[in-house]
C-alpha positions, 0 to 999 in steps of 0.5 A: 399567160396562166398556170400553164405558162409557168407550169405543165402538168400531166393532164395539160400535156396528154390533152395535147400530145394524146390528139396528136398521137391519134391523128399522126398515127392514121398516116401509117394505117394507110400503108397497114390498109394498103398492105391489108387489102393487097394481102387479102388478094393471096399475091405476095408479089403485090404485097411486095410491089406496094411496100417497095412503092410505099417506101419510094414515097416515104423516101421522097416525102421524108427528104422533105419532111423538115417542112412540117416539123420546122413549120410547128416549131416556129408557129408554136414560138409566134403564138401570141407574140404579136408579130403578124410578119413572122406568122405569115412567114412562119407559113408562106415561106415554107408553102412556097419551097413545098410547091417548088419542090413537088414540081420537081417530083413531077418534072423529074418522076421518070428518073426517079422510078428508074432510079429506084427500081435499079437500086432495089432490084425487085423481081419483074413481077414486083418491078411491074407493080411498083411502077403501076403504084407510082405512076399514079401516086406521084401526082399527089405530090402538090397535095402532100406537100402543102398538107405538110405545111399547113398540118404543121402551122396548124399544130404549132398553133395548137389547133387540135380538132383541125389537125384531127379533122385533116389527118383522120378525115382523109385517111377515112376516105381513103380507107373506104375507097381502098375498099371500093376499088380492090375489094368490090370493083377488083382493080388491085394496086391500081385501085389502092393507088387511085384511093390513096391520090383522091385521099390526098387531094381531099386531106389537102382540100380541108387543110385549105378550108382551116387555113381560111379558118384559122390563118387570118394572115390579111394582106401577104406582102411576098416581098415583105416575107423575105427577112434575111436573118429570119429566112437565114435561121429557117434555111439553116434549121431546115438543112440540118433536118435535111440532113438528118432526113437523108441519113434516114433515107439511106437507112431506110432504101439500104433496108429495103434493098438488102431485104429485097436480095433475100428473096420476094418471100422476106420482102413480103414479110419484112413488109408486115413488119415495117407496117407495125413498127411504122405504127408505133413510130407514129404515135411517138411522133404524135407524143413529139408533136406534143412536145414539139408545140410546149418546147416552142411555147417555152421558147416564145415566153422564154421560160426555162422551168416550163422547157424543163419540165417538157423535157422530163414529162416527155421522157416520162411518157415516152418510157411508158408509151414504149412499155404499153407498145411491146406489152400490146404486141406481147399480148397480141401475138401472131394475131396482129400478122393475121390482120395483114395477110392469110397466106401460111407461109407469109404467116410463118415468117412473120411469127418468126421474125416478130420479136422485133415488133416487140423489141423496137418500141424501147430502142427506139422511145428516147430518140422518137420522142424527145426528138420533138423537144429539140425540133419545138425549141429549133435546136436542130443539129443534135438531132442531124449528128446523132442521126449520122453517127447511128447511121454510120454505125447501123451501116456494117451491122447491116451489111455483116449481119445479113451475111452472118445471120440472114434477115436476123442480121438485117433487123438487129441492124435496124434497131442499131440504127434507131438505138443509136438515135436514142442514145445520141438525143439523150446524151444531148439533152442535158444541155439543150437549154443553153443551145436555145439560149444562144439561138435566140430569135429575131429581137429577143434574149433568152438567158437575159 
């Protein structure tokens, strides 16, 4: 299958990883643009409202983000195998799940928003903004969930241009509509939500076109998709990723709830800092996506040497990326906060707590980058266990830290969580190939 089937050069690795980094970083740029546009209105409750609203949707979609992650790994593993049935199964089973989940979002939208506001307890003005934002964007659930599956499948097939086109063009549409609805028409948060919803529909339409071009599934036998062994393997992997996501959601919402209780100004400044750390995290995720594709390919080819090369290069480039991100934060300094708001006291608070944007990349690097090798090889239990232990470690740090040091204590807890994930996955990595061997694909024996 060529040189790349036996070895992996830095050039080959970056040729896949860099486009994925570009495409994935556009996702948090949506939230960053939303926050920046609202921030220029000079209304701190509005900034906090967009932050909490975006956090709610991140929570909902993160619960089921495993649909994209697992689809990428399975799509990469079946690429080039000639197994038409498995190829169809890797796409249509997650797609059916995505549509059922999004239907549940729409049916239970009232309990969702009421429960979230009860849990976070924002001030009345902020709560009104959150409700208006949510009631529009919840109708984008079917499009977002379907996008997860289509994007994951295309990534696994190394359709880099298609992935870039879906995400970047959709985000450009969103940014343009944000400016039009808010800055020209003066629609405020309603305009921000409407712009995002339209861009979600657009992106889904692009995904359908890409799947029609690259999928080439032919006739699909619905009953034939339900292979017992294949379905059981997907359920087990998705279960681990779901439990991992539950831990992430608990962490994020504890952070949001404790931040909300520190006042609207702290909630607003944390919203800005989280936008920056989200951009950093998504850059790492792009690196992880590239590693996931190569790891899936190594499993499909049953190549231990290629697998080790992938793990090594992911480790190397993860640390280099962390150094570059921290360096960028140091050089930009307070100027990066001025992109989001011009409110003087919010900017002063951002400068005070900006050190955490500089510390986040090296602390989180290993957990966020090496994670892709695990998902690409469908070894998901260590992902869940490392996240669980990190959550159990960070919760008391967050609670005690807030009482002792206020917002500084909250951010120390935040870094504790991501540092714990990095240490956990780093500890598991040496035995990863043996775990791959013990979980062979149907009809294969990876270790002979």
